[in-house]
C-alpha positions as CSV (number, residue, x, y, z in Angstrom):
1,M,-0.9,7.3,42.3
2,K,0.9,5.7,39.4
3,L,0.6,8.9,37.3
4,R,2.1,11.0,40.2
5,T,4.9,8.6,40.6
6,L,5.7,8.7,36.9
7,A,5.6,12.5,36.9
8,L,8.0,12.6,39.9
9,F,10.3,10.2,38.2
10,S,10.3,12.2,34.9
11,L,11.1,15.4,36.8
12,A,14.0,13.7,38.7
13,A,15.4,12.3,35.5
14,S,15.2,15.7,33.7
15,A,17.0,17.3,36.6
16,L,19.8,14.8,36.6
17,L,20.2,15.1,32.9
18,A,20.4,18.9,33.1
19,Q,23.1,18.6,35.8
20,A,25.1,16.0,33.8
21,T,28.4,17.1,32.4
22,E,29.0,16.9,28.6
23,A,31.0,13.7,29.0
24,D,28.1,12.0,30.9
25,R,25.5,12.7,28.2
26,P,24.4,9.5,26.5
27,L,23.4,11.4,23.3
28,T,24.9,14.5,21.6
29,L,23.1,16.2,18.7
30,G,24.6,18.5,16.2
31,F,25.1,19.6,12.6
32,K,27.5,18.7,9.8
33,L,28.9,21.1,7.2
34,G,31.5,20.3,4.6
35,V,32.9,20.2,1.1
36,P,33.8,17.3,-1.2
37,I,37.5,16.9,-2.1
38,T,36.8,14.4,-4.9
39,D,34.4,14.6,-7.8
40,M,31.4,12.3,-7.8
41,F,31.8,11.6,-11.5
42,S,34.6,11.0,-13.9
43,A,33.7,12.4,-17.3
44,N,35.3,11.6,-20.6
45,N,34.6,14.3,-23.1
46,T,36.2,12.6,-26.1
47,S,33.9,9.5,-26.4
48,E,32.0,8.8,-29.6
49,F,28.7,10.4,-30.4
50,N,26.2,7.6,-30.5
51,D,23.1,8.6,-28.5
52,T,22.1,10.7,-25.5
53,L,24.1,8.3,-23.2
54,S,27.4,8.8,-25.1
55,G,29.0,12.0,-26.2
56,S,30.8,14.9,-24.6
57,Y,30.3,14.8,-20.8
58,N,31.0,17.4,-18.1
59,A,30.4,16.7,-14.4
60,A,29.1,19.3,-11.9
61,V,31.2,19.2,-8.8
62,P,29.2,19.2,-5.5
63,R,29.9,22.5,-3.8
64,Y,28.7,21.7,-0.3
65,I,27.6,19.1,2.2
66,F,25.3,19.7,5.1
67,G,23.2,17.6,7.4
68,V,22.5,16.5,11.0
69,S,24.4,14.2,13.4
70,G,23.8,12.2,16.5
71,E,26.5,10.6,18.7
72,F,25.8,7.9,21.2
73,K,28.1,7.1,24.1
74,L,29.1,3.5,24.4
75,P,31.2,1.4,26.9
76,A,34.9,1.0,26.5
77,H,35.4,4.7,25.6
78,L,33.7,4.2,22.3
79,R,31.1,6.4,20.6
80,F,28.7,5.6,17.7
81,E,27.8,8.4,15.3
82,V,25.0,8.5,12.8
83,D,24.8,11.3,10.2
84,G,22.3,12.3,7.6
85,L,24.1,14.2,4.9
86,Y,22.8,15.9,1.7
87,K,24.6,17.2,-1.4
88,R,23.5,18.3,-4.9
89,A,25.3,16.7,-7.9
90,G,24.9,16.5,-11.7
91,F,26.4,16.1,-15.1
92,A,25.8,17.3,-18.7
93,N,26.3,15.7,-22.1
94,S,25.8,16.5,-25.7
95,S,25.0,14.4,-28.8
96,P,23.8,14.9,-32.4
97,Y,20.2,16.0,-32.6
98,D,19.3,15.6,-36.2
99,V,20.8,14.7,-39.7
100,F,21.7,18.4,-40.3
101,G,24.5,18.2,-37.7
102,D,22.7,20.1,-34.9
103,T,23.7,19.2,-31.4
104,G,21.4,18.6,-28.4
105,Y,22.5,19.4,-24.9
106,Y,21.3,17.5,-21.8
107,R,21.7,18.4,-18.2
108,T,21.0,15.9,-15.4
109,N,20.7,17.0,-11.7
110,M,20.0,14.9,-8.6
111,N,19.8,14.9,-4.8
112,V,22.3,12.7,-3.0
113,W,21.6,11.5,0.5
114,E,24.2,9.7,2.6
115,V,23.7,8.0,6.0
116,P,27.0,6.9,7.5
117,G,27.2,5.0,10.8
118,L,30.6,5.1,12.4
119,F,32.3,3.8,15.6
120,K,34.5,6.5,17.0
121,T,37.5,6.2,19.4
122,N,38.4,9.3,21.3
123,I,41.7,10.2,22.9
124,T,41.3,12.9,25.5
125,L,44.0,15.5,25.8
126,G,42.5,18.2,27.9
127,H,40.0,20.2,25.9
128,V,41.2,18.6,22.7
129,R,40.2,15.1,21.6
130,P,41.8,13.5,18.5
131,F,39.7,10.7,17.1
132,I,39.5,8.0,14.5
133,D,36.2,6.6,13.2
134,F,35.2,3.7,10.9
135,G,32.0,2.1,9.8
136,A,29.6,1.8,6.8
137,S,27.5,4.2,4.8
138,M,24.4,4.0,2.5
139,R,23.8,6.4,-0.4
140,H,20.5,7.1,-2.0
141,I,19.9,9.0,-5.3
142,S,16.6,10.9,-5.5
143,T,14.8,13.5,-7.7
144,V,16.9,12.7,-10.8
145,R,15.9,15.2,-13.6
146,T,17.2,15.5,-17.1
147,D,16.5,18.7,-19.1
148,A,17.2,19.0,-22.8
149,Y,18.4,22.1,-24.6
150,L,17.5,21.4,-28.3
151,P,18.0,23.6,-31.4
152,G,15.1,25.9,-31.9
153,M,13.5,25.0,-28.5
154,T,13.7,26.3,-25.0
155,S,14.6,24.0,-22.1
156,V,12.4,20.9,-22.2
157,M,12.3,18.2,-19.4
158,V,12.8,15.0,-21.3
159,D,12.8,12.7,-18.3
160,D,12.2,12.8,-14.6
161,N,15.0,10.2,-14.4
162,S,18.1,9.3,-16.3
163,A,18.9,6.3,-18.5
164,A,22.5,6.4,-17.1
165,L,21.1,5.7,-13.6
166,H,22.1,2.1,-12.6
167,N,21.7,2.0,-8.8
168,R,19.7,4.4,-6.7
169,N,21.1,2.8,-3.5
170,S,24.8,2.1,-2.9
171,F,26.7,0.9,0.2
172,G,30.3,1.4,1.2
173,G,32.9,1.5,3.9
174,V,33.9,4.7,5.7
175,A,37.0,5.7,7.7
176,G,38.0,9.1,9.0
177,I,40.3,11.1,11.3
178,G,39.7,14.3,13.1
179,I,39.9,16.3,16.3
180,T,37.3,17.7,18.7
181,F,37.7,20.8,20.8
182,K,35.4,23.2,22.6
183,R,34.5,26.8,21.6
184,G,32.2,28.3,24.2
185,P,29.0,26.2,24.4
186,F,29.8,24.3,21.3
187,E,32.0,21.4,20.4
188,L,33.7,21.6,17.0
189,S,34.9,18.5,15.2
190,P,36.8,19.0,11.9
191,E,37.4,15.7,10.1
192,V,38.7,14.2,6.9
193,R,36.6,11.2,5.8
194,Y,37.1,8.6,3.1
195,T,34.4,6.4,1.6
196,R,34.8,3.5,-0.7
197,W,31.5,2.6,-2.5
198,A,30.7,-0.9,-3.6
199,N,29.0,-0.1,-6.9
200,E,28.4,2.8,-9.3
201,S,25.2,4.9,-9.2
202,F,25.6,6.1,-12.8
203,E,27.3,4.5,-15.7
204,A,27.4,5.4,-19.4
205,S,29.8,5.6,-22.3
206,G,32.0,8.6,-21.3
207,L,30.7,8.8,-17.7
208,R,31.2,6.8,-14.5
209,T,30.6,7.2,-10.8
210,N,33.8,7.5,-8.8
211,L,34.0,4.7,-6.2
212,D,36.5,6.6,-4.1
213,Q,35.1,9.6,-2.2
214,G,36.8,12.1,0.1
215,D,35.1,14.8,2.2
216,V,36.2,17.5,4.7
217,L,33.5,17.9,7.3
218,L,33.0,20.1,10.3
219,G,30.8,18.8,13.1
220,I,29.1,21.4,15.4
221,S,27.5,19.9,18.5
222,F,26.0,21.3,21.7
């Protein structure tokens, strides 16, 4: 009897959820796509050659951002959004390799994961909803790999890490502004987002992690 009652309750709840309008849904799922508008690193290619942590640096600019998103409906016309974002980043540096004046080249790549949680305030104007959001974010650095390109040798992995890595985990504050509108069955939410990190992930002579981060994101929900 209890099992039958539970089954009937589940069917009724599913039917009500299917009939609910978009505004009544407690949870909206979607995807995030975007591009950074700031570099992750500031590189100084004029520093002194001392070791593999100092020398001529060049930073690889992340070309894309992608991930998933969930938005929860809250009282008082608020929403709470949680994203899981991924980007690929890296940097390269060179330094003297031997007493004969040969130069060694080192390339470091990593995966960057960000999990921002933001409160969002919507302003409804027909099918268009401007919004502002604010909250906090956590960044995690994983799969750090340094490869060496040395005279007379092919590429060699010198470390599955980096001596310049200071903090795998960083925290920061986030704020953004954007607009939401419908296109067929989808909701599109272009947004400009700013993050201020509390600490640097990488630090070396001639290289530092930018604490200011800007991104342009497009949310696609259904």
